[in-house]
N, C-alpha and C positions, 0 to 999 in steps of 0.2 A: 545700133552700134554693130550688131553682128547677125548675120543670117546663118543659122546652124541647121539648115535643112539638108536632107540626104535622101535622094530618090529611092523610093521603095522601102524606106525604113519603117519599122514598127516601134510602138511604145515599149512593148515587152521584147524579150529575147527570142521569141518564136516568129519566124518569117514564113515565106511561101514554101509550100511542100514540106512544112515542119522543119525547115532548115534553121540552124543556129545563127541568129542575127545579133548575137551579143556584142559583136564588134561595131555595130551601127545603130543599135536601139536608142531610143530617146533616153532611157535611164543610164546608158553608158555615156552619152554626150551631154548630159544635163549640167555638168560642171564646167562647160566651155562656152559660157554665154556672155562673158564680158561683165559690164556693170550697167545694166539697162535701167531706164526710168519706167519703161513699159515693156512687158514681156507677153508676146502672143504665142500661145502653144496651139499648133494645128496638127493634131495627131489622131490616131484611131482608124483612119481610113484603111491603111494597109493591114492593121490588125484584123479589121472586119473582113476585108477581102481575102486575106490569107487564112481566115477561120482559125486564128490563134485561140488557144484554150482561154476561156473566160476567167476561170478561177473564182476565188472568194474575196469578199471585201476584207482587206487586211491592212490595218493602219499602223502597224509597228512590227519590229522584229523580223524583217524580211531576210530570207536566205537567197542565194543566187538561184536556187531551184524555183523559189516562189516567183521570181521575176520572168519566168518563161510563160506566165499567164497574164492576161490583160489587166484584170482588176488589181492584183497586188502591185504590178508594175506601175499602173497609173496612180495608185495611192502613193507609192514610193516617190514618183515624180513630183506630185503635188506637195507632198510632205517636204521634200528637199527644196523645191522652189520657194515655198512660203517661208521656210526657215532661212535659207541662204540669201533671199532677196526680200527682207521684211519691209523695206521702203519702196518696193517696186510695185506698180500696178500690174497685176497678172490677170490675163484673160485666156480662157480656153475657148477654142473655136471647134464646134461640132459640125462636121460635114453632113450633107444630106445623103440619103440612100445607104446608110450604114445599118448593121444588124441592130435590132432592138436591144440586145444585151449590151452592146458597146454604147449606144446612145444613152440608155438608162443608167449604165455604170458611170459614165462621165457626169451626168446630172447629179447623181448621188454623191460621188466623190468630190466634185467641185463644191457642192453644198457643205460637205463635211469640213473642207479646208477654207471655206469662205472665198472661193475663187469665182469670179463672174464667168459663167458659161454662156457663150454666144452660140445659140442654135441657129444655124443657117437655114434659110427657107428658099425654095424655088430657084435653085442654081442651074442655069443652062449648062449642059455638059455634052461632050462628044467622047464616046468610048469610055465613059466614067470619069473623065477629067473635065474641069471647067473650061468652057469656051471663052473667047474674049468677052462676050456678054456676061458669062458666068463669073469671070474674074472681076469685072466691074461691079457686079451685084455683091460679091464677097466684100469688096472694098467698101461699098456703100453701107452694107449691114454692119461690118466691123466698126467703121468710122462713126456710125450713129451711136453705138454703145460707148466707144472709147471717148468720144467728144462730150458725153453727157457730164 
């Protein structure tokens, strides 16, 4: 129903060169997703590349300051999505070549919220971005899980 992607956006409010990305972060845009049957969340790449603070696992009582770190922001995102869209099939997609902290955090937080985490494998890339071949591979890997 809706593509709410924003080039260079981060899950948390911290962007490149520690800039304030609160105007475009996933947690800022999470209430503008329409009424989906299936929701694909594909974030964390820019958080990893920008070396956003990782923070602590925090599953409630977030302040705006907490949301400048990846773990609390990703927890807030998953908490909101699972409550706002209880009848929606939610999938998180974990890109390749991310920091271990971001990869492991997404695994743990998705487990906590019961969200299926699709960990991509062997994505062909050019300058860090999926090539045409890489995009086809992403499609195949995601479809394999979603169609189960």
